[in-house]
C-alpha positions as CSV (number, residue, x, y, z in Angstrom):
1,X,81.8,92.0,88.7
2,X,80.2,92.5,92.1
3,X,82.8,93.5,94.7
4,X,81.0,94.2,97.9
5,X,84.2,94.1,100.0
6,X,85.3,97.4,98.2
7,X,82.8,99.3,100.3
8,X,84.5,98.2,103.6
9,X,81.3,96.6,104.9
10,X,79.6,99.9,105.1
11,X,82.2,101.2,107.6
12,X,81.4,98.4,110.1
13,X,84.1,96.6,112.1
14,X,86.3,94.7,109.8
15,X,88.2,92.0,111.8
16,X,91.2,91.5,109.5
17,X,91.8,95.2,109.2
18,X,91.5,95.7,112.9
19,X,94.1,92.9,113.6
20,X,96.5,94.2,111.0
21,X,96.1,97.8,112.1
22,X,96.6,96.8,115.8
23,X,99.9,95.0,114.9
24,X,101.1,98.0,112.9
25,X,100.2,100.4,115.7
26,X,102.1,98.1,118.2
27,X,105.1,98.2,115.9
28,X,104.9,102.0,115.8
29,X,104.7,102.2,119.5
30,X,107.8,99.9,119.9
31,X,109.6,102.2,117.4
32,X,108.8,105.3,119.4
33,X,109.9,103.9,122.8
34,X,113.3,102.8,121.5
35,X,115.2,105.7,123.0
36,X,113.7,105.3,126.5
37,X,113.2,101.5,126.9
38,X,116.0,98.9,127.6
39,X,116.2,95.8,125.4
40,X,113.3,93.4,125.9
41,X,113.8,89.8,127.0
42,X,112.1,87.4,124.5
43,X,112.7,83.7,125.3
44,X,116.5,83.4,125.6
45,X,117.4,86.6,123.7
46,X,117.3,90.3,124.4
47,X,115.9,92.4,121.5
48,X,116.0,96.1,121.1
49,X,112.5,97.6,120.7
50,X,113.3,98.9,117.3
51,X,114.2,95.4,116.1
52,X,111.1,94.0,117.7
53,X,109.1,96.7,115.9
54,X,110.4,95.5,112.5
55,X,109.5,91.9,113.4
56,X,106.0,92.9,114.5
57,X,105.6,95.0,111.4
58,X,106.7,92.1,109.2
59,X,104.1,89.8,110.9
60,X,101.4,92.4,110.6
61,X,102.0,93.0,106.9
62,X,102.4,89.3,106.2
63,X,99.1,88.6,107.9
64,X,97.5,91.4,105.9
65,X,98.8,89.9,102.7
66,X,97.2,86.6,103.5
67,X,93.9,88.0,104.8
68,X,93.3,90.4,102.0
69,X,94.5,88.0,99.3
70,X,92.0,85.4,100.6
71,X,89.3,88.0,100.4
72,X,90.0,88.6,96.7
73,X,91.6,92.0,97.2
74,X,94.7,91.1,95.4
75,X,96.3,94.6,95.0
76,X,95.9,95.4,98.7
77,X,97.2,91.9,99.5
78,X,100.2,92.4,97.2
79,X,101.0,95.8,98.8
80,X,101.0,94.2,102.2
81,X,103.3,91.4,100.9
82,X,105.8,93.9,99.5
83,X,105.8,95.7,102.9
84,X,106.3,92.3,104.7
85,X,109.3,91.4,102.6
86,X,110.8,94.8,102.9
87,X,110.5,95.1,106.6
88,X,111.5,91.4,106.9
89,X,114.8,92.4,105.3
90,X,115.1,95.3,107.9
91,X,114.5,92.9,110.7
92,X,117.1,90.5,109.3
93,X,119.6,93.4,108.9
94,X,119.2,94.2,112.6
95,X,119.5,90.6,113.6
96,X,122.7,89.8,111.7
97,X,124.1,93.3,111.3
98,X,124.1,93.1,107.5
99,X,124.1,96.3,105.4
100,X,123.2,94.1,102.4
101,X,119.9,93.1,104.1
102,X,119.3,96.8,104.8
103,X,119.9,97.7,101.2
104,X,117.7,94.8,100.1
105,X,114.8,96.1,102.3
106,X,115.1,99.6,100.8
107,X,115.2,98.1,97.2
108,X,112.1,96.0,97.9
109,X,110.1,98.9,99.4
110,X,111.1,101.5,96.8
111,X,110.7,99.1,93.9
112,X,107.4,97.7,95.2
113,X,106.1,101.2,95.9
114,X,107.0,102.2,92.3
115,X,105.2,99.1,91.0
116,X,102.1,99.8,93.0
117,X,102.0,103.5,91.9
118,X,102.3,102.4,88.3
119,X,99.7,99.7,88.8
120,X,97.1,102.0,90.5
121,X,97.6,104.7,87.9
122,X,96.2,102.2,85.3
123,X,93.1,101.4,87.4
């Protein structure tokens, strides 16, 4: 089994990782500026930076799931998919004010993390 993509292209610039990493960094920046920035106007709605952070994080991890899955890196793609679903629940919790969505996000992230730890310990 020849898996050249496991070497990260000899530390060259990897487009998908760069895009996903940039979205995750943007989400982190939005999270950090929450206390000092007023809600941001997006189309017809105003969204707090922390909620926008969860949305950007969901998009970034979802994109990572697709890109890594298409490259044959299933475990990394699956890890990104778990994060996308978990943070999607967090974004939904903030959008509708549901504690059930918040709990769902925690369950997905903790359960998915436990699954990934168990899976990688076999490898």
